[in-house]
C-alpha positions as CSV (number, residue, x, y, z in Angstrom):
1,X,43.9,54.4,-17.1
2,X,43.1,54.4,-20.9
3,X,45.0,57.1,-22.8
4,X,44.8,58.4,-26.3
5,X,46.3,61.1,-28.5
6,X,44.5,64.4,-29.2
7,X,43.6,64.8,-32.8
8,X,44.3,68.5,-32.6
9,X,47.7,68.8,-31.0
10,X,48.8,65.1,-30.7
11,X,49.1,65.4,-27.0
12,X,48.3,62.6,-24.5
13,X,44.6,62.7,-23.4
14,X,43.5,60.8,-20.3
15,X,40.0,62.3,-19.8
16,X,37.3,63.8,-22.0
17,X,39.3,66.9,-23.0
18,X,42.9,67.5,-23.9
19,X,44.8,69.2,-21.1
20,X,47.1,71.0,-23.6
21,X,44.7,72.5,-26.2
22,X,41.2,71.8,-24.6
23,X,39.7,69.9,-27.6
24,X,37.1,67.3,-26.8
25,X,38.1,63.6,-27.3
26,X,34.7,63.0,-29.0
27,X,35.7,64.7,-32.2
28,X,34.9,62.4,-35.1
29,X,33.8,62.6,-38.8
30,X,32.1,65.6,-40.2
31,X,28.3,65.5,-39.8
32,X,25.4,68.0,-40.2
33,X,25.3,68.2,-36.4
34,X,29.0,68.8,-35.9
35,X,28.9,71.6,-38.6
36,X,26.0,73.4,-36.9
37,X,27.5,73.0,-33.4
38,X,30.8,74.4,-34.6
39,X,29.0,77.4,-36.1
40,X,27.2,78.0,-32.8
41,X,30.3,77.6,-30.7
42,X,32.3,79.8,-33.1
43,X,30.1,82.7,-32.4
44,X,31.3,82.8,-28.8
45,X,35.0,82.1,-29.7
46,X,35.3,84.6,-32.5
47,X,39.1,85.2,-32.0
48,X,40.0,81.5,-32.1
49,X,42.4,80.9,-34.9
50,X,41.1,83.5,-37.3
51,X,44.3,85.1,-38.6
52,X,46.0,81.6,-38.4
53,X,43.2,80.2,-40.6
54,X,43.5,83.1,-43.1
55,X,47.2,82.5,-43.4
56,X,47.0,78.7,-43.6
57,X,44.2,78.7,-46.2
58,X,46.4,81.0,-48.5
59,X,49.6,79.0,-48.0
60,X,48.4,75.4,-47.4
61,X,44.7,75.2,-48.3
62,X,44.7,71.4,-49.0
63,X,46.5,70.5,-45.9
64,X,44.6,72.9,-43.7
65,X,41.2,71.7,-44.8
66,X,42.3,68.0,-44.5
67,X,43.6,68.7,-41.0
68,X,40.2,70.1,-40.0
69,X,38.4,67.1,-41.5
70,X,40.8,64.7,-39.7
71,X,39.9,66.2,-36.3
72,X,42.1,69.3,-35.8
73,X,39.1,71.4,-35.0
74,X,40.5,73.6,-32.1
75,X,43.2,75.4,-34.0
76,X,41.1,76.5,-37.0
77,X,38.3,79.0,-37.2
78,X,34.9,77.3,-37.7
79,X,34.0,77.1,-41.4
80,X,30.4,78.4,-41.2
81,X,31.3,81.4,-39.0
82,X,34.3,82.0,-41.1
83,X,32.1,82.4,-44.2
84,X,29.7,84.7,-42.3
85,X,32.5,87.0,-41.0
86,X,34.3,87.3,-44.3
87,X,31.1,87.7,-46.4
88,X,30.0,90.4,-44.1
89,X,33.4,92.1,-44.4
90,X,33.2,91.9,-48.2
91,X,29.7,93.4,-48.2
92,X,30.7,96.3,-45.9
93,X,33.8,97.0,-48.0
94,X,31.9,97.0,-51.3
95,X,29.3,99.5,-50.1
96,X,31.8,101.7,-48.3
97,X,33.6,101.9,-51.7
98,X,30.3,102.8,-53.4
99,X,30.3,99.7,-55.6
100,X,28.1,96.6,-55.9
101,X,28.7,93.0,-54.9
102,X,29.3,90.4,-57.5
103,X,25.9,89.0,-56.8
104,X,24.2,92.3,-57.3
105,X,26.1,92.7,-60.6
106,X,25.1,89.2,-61.6
107,X,21.4,89.9,-60.9
108,X,21.5,93.0,-63.1
109,X,23.2,91.2,-65.9
110,X,20.9,88.2,-65.8
111,X,17.7,90.4,-65.7
112,X,18.9,92.4,-68.7
113,X,19.4,89.1,-70.6
114,X,16.2,87.5,-69.4
115,X,13.9,89.0,-72.0
116,X,14.8,86.4,-74.6
117,X,14.6,83.6,-72.0
118,X,11.2,84.1,-70.4
119,X,9.7,86.7,-72.8
120,X,9.4,89.7,-70.5
121,X,10.0,93.4,-71.1
122,X,12.4,94.6,-68.4
123,X,11.4,98.2,-69.2
124,X,7.8,97.4,-68.2
125,X,7.0,99.2,-64.9
126,X,5.0,96.1,-63.9
127,X,8.2,93.9,-64.0
128,X,9.9,93.9,-60.7
129,X,12.9,92.1,-59.3
130,X,11.6,89.2,-57.1
131,X,11.7,90.1,-53.4
132,X,13.8,87.0,-52.6
133,X,16.6,88.2,-54.9
134,X,16.5,91.7,-53.3
135,X,16.7,90.1,-49.9
136,X,19.7,87.9,-51.0
137,X,21.5,91.0,-52.4
138,X,21.1,92.8,-49.1
139,X,22.1,89.8,-46.9
140,X,25.2,88.6,-48.7
141,X,26.5,86.4,-45.9
142,X,23.3,84.3,-45.7
143,X,23.1,84.1,-49.5
144,X,26.7,82.8,-49.6
145,X,25.8,80.2,-47.0
146,X,22.8,79.0,-48.9
147,X,24.8,78.6,-52.1
148,X,27.4,76.4,-50.5
149,X,25.3,73.2,-50.7
150,X,25.0,73.8,-54.4
151,X,28.7,74.3,-54.9
152,X,29.4,71.3,-52.7
153,X,27.0,69.2,-54.8
154,X,28.8,70.3,-58.0
155,X,32.3,69.4,-56.6
156,X,31.0,66.2,-55.1
157,X,29.6,65.0,-58.5
158,X,32.8,66.1,-60.3
159,X,35.2,64.5,-57.9
160,X,33.0,61.4,-57.3
161,X,35.1,58.5,-56.0
162,X,38.0,60.7,-54.8
163,X,38.4,60.6,-51.0
164,X,35.7,63.1,-49.9
165,X,32.0,62.6,-49.1
166,X,29.3,65.3,-49.6
167,X,29.6,66.8,-46.1
168,X,33.4,67.1,-46.5
169,X,32.8,68.9,-49.8
170,X,30.6,71.3,-47.8
171,X,33.5,72.1,-45.5
172,X,35.8,72.3,-48.4
173,X,33.6,74.8,-50.2
174,X,32.9,76.8,-47.0
175,X,36.5,77.5,-46.5
176,X,37.2,78.1,-50.2
177,X,34.3,80.5,-50.7
178,X,35.1,82.4,-47.5
179,X,38.7,82.9,-48.7
180,X,37.5,84.0,-52.1
181,X,35.3,86.7,-50.5
182,X,38.4,87.9,-48.6
183,X,40.2,88.2,-52.0
184,X,37.2,90.2,-53.4
185,X,37.3,92.5,-50.3
186,X,41.0,93.1,-50.7
187,X,40.7,94.1,-54.3
188,X,37.8,96.4,-53.6
189,X,40.0,98.3,-51.1
190,X,42.9,98.3,-53.6
191,X,40.6,99.7,-56.3
192,X,39.5,102.6,-54.0
193,X,43.1,103.7,-53.9
194,X,44.3,103.1,-57.4
195,X,41.0,103.3,-59.3
196,X,41.7,101.3,-62.4
197,X,39.1,99.6,-64.7
198,X,41.5,96.6,-64.9
199,X,41.2,96.1,-61.2
200,X,37.4,95.5,-61.6
201,X,38.2,92.2,-63.3
202,X,40.9,91.1,-60.8
203,X,38.6,89.7,-58.0
204,X,37.0,87.2,-60.4
205,X,40.3,86.2,-61.9
206,X,42.1,85.7,-58.6
207,X,39.1,84.2,-57.0
208,X,38.9,81.6,-59.8
209,X,42.6,80.9,-59.6
210,X,42.3,80.4,-55.9
211,X,39.5,77.8,-56.4
212,X,41.8,75.8,-58.8
213,X,44.7,76.1,-56.3
214,X,42.5,74.7,-53.5
215,X,41.2,71.8,-55.5
216,X,44.7,71.1,-56.8
217,X,46.1,70.9,-53.3
218,X,43.2,69.1,-51.7
219,X,42.7,66.4,-54.4
220,X,46.1,64.9,-54.7
221,X,45.1,61.4,-55.5
222,X,44.1,60.4,-59.0
223,X,45.3,61.8,-62.3
224,X,46.2,65.5,-61.8
225,X,45.3,66.5,-65.3
226,X,41.8,64.9,-65.0
227,X,41.5,66.6,-61.6
228,X,41.8,70.0,-63.4
229,X,39.1,68.9,-65.8
230,X,37.0,67.9,-62.8
231,X,37.4,71.4,-61.3
232,X,36.3,72.9,-64.6
233,X,33.3,70.5,-64.6
234,X,32.4,71.6,-61.0
235,X,32.4,75.2,-62.1
236,X,30.2,74.5,-65.1
237,X,27.8,72.5,-63.0
238,X,27.5,75.1,-60.2
239,X,27.0,77.9,-62.7
240,X,24.4,75.9,-64.6
241,X,22.5,75.2,-61.3
242,X,22.7,78.8,-60.3
243,X,21.4,80.1,-63.6
244,X,18.6,77.6,-63.7
245,X,17.5,78.5,-60.1
246,X,17.7,82.2,-61.0
247,X,15.6,81.8,-64.1
248,X,13.1,79.6,-62.3
249,X,12.6,82.4,-59.7
250,X,12.0,84.9,-62.4
251,X,9.5,82.7,-64.2
252,X,7.6,82.0,-61.0
253,X,7.6,85.7,-60.1
254,X,6.5,86.7,-63.6
255,X,3.6,84.1,-63.6
256,X,2.4,85.4,-60.2
C-alpha cells in the first residue's frame, strides 16, 4: 500500500486523510479556490488553532506563515476567517471605548484635505461622504478583506523575484493585517484604562513595526538591507494606491 507523510504533522498517511491530525492528503499550493474553501470551512471550526495562531504569529511569524504555505493547514487558523474575527474584535473594542477606527479617522483627514485636490468645499451642505465609504467604515472586517489584494499587490511588486507568488502574498498580508488589528484592539483597551494622548499613536507605531518584523522574518533570502527598503517601498505603494482610490471615489461622487 502506498504511504506518504502528512504535511501538517509529518505522520504516516495511508489513505485520503491523516489518522493523527485529520488533514487531507490533497493539500497543495495556495490557490484562489483553496483560500475560499479554507474560509468557508473555518467558519464551522472557529476554535481550531486560534490562540495557537495568535501566539505563533507574534513569536515566529515568518516560520508560521511559511508552514501554512507549505501545507500545515490543520494546525493554524484559516487566514480569511482570522482577519474577519480580529477585525470585528477591533471594531467592537473601538466603539465600546467611544473612539473611531483608523479608517474612520483616515476618511475624516482625507476629506478635510480634499478641497485642494478636487476643488470642493467640504463645508457645503451639498457635499456628502460617498455612501460606499460610509458602508466601509461601518463594515470594517469586509473593508479589511477588500484591501488585502491591494496590499498583496504592493508587497508582490516590491519583493518581485523573492520566493513568493501573488497568492502567497495574499496569505502573508491576511495574517499580517489580522495581527495588526489585534495590536490596535489591545491598545484601544489599554487606552481606556490609562487614558493618555501618547497611547493614541502607539497602535500605528507598533502596527508598522510588526509589519517590518513579519517581512524581515518571512523574506530571509536576498540582501537583508534591501529587503528593508523593499518593505518601505511596499508601504509607499499601498498608501499611494489607497489614496488614489479614495480620491477617485470622491471625484466620481462629486461629479454625480
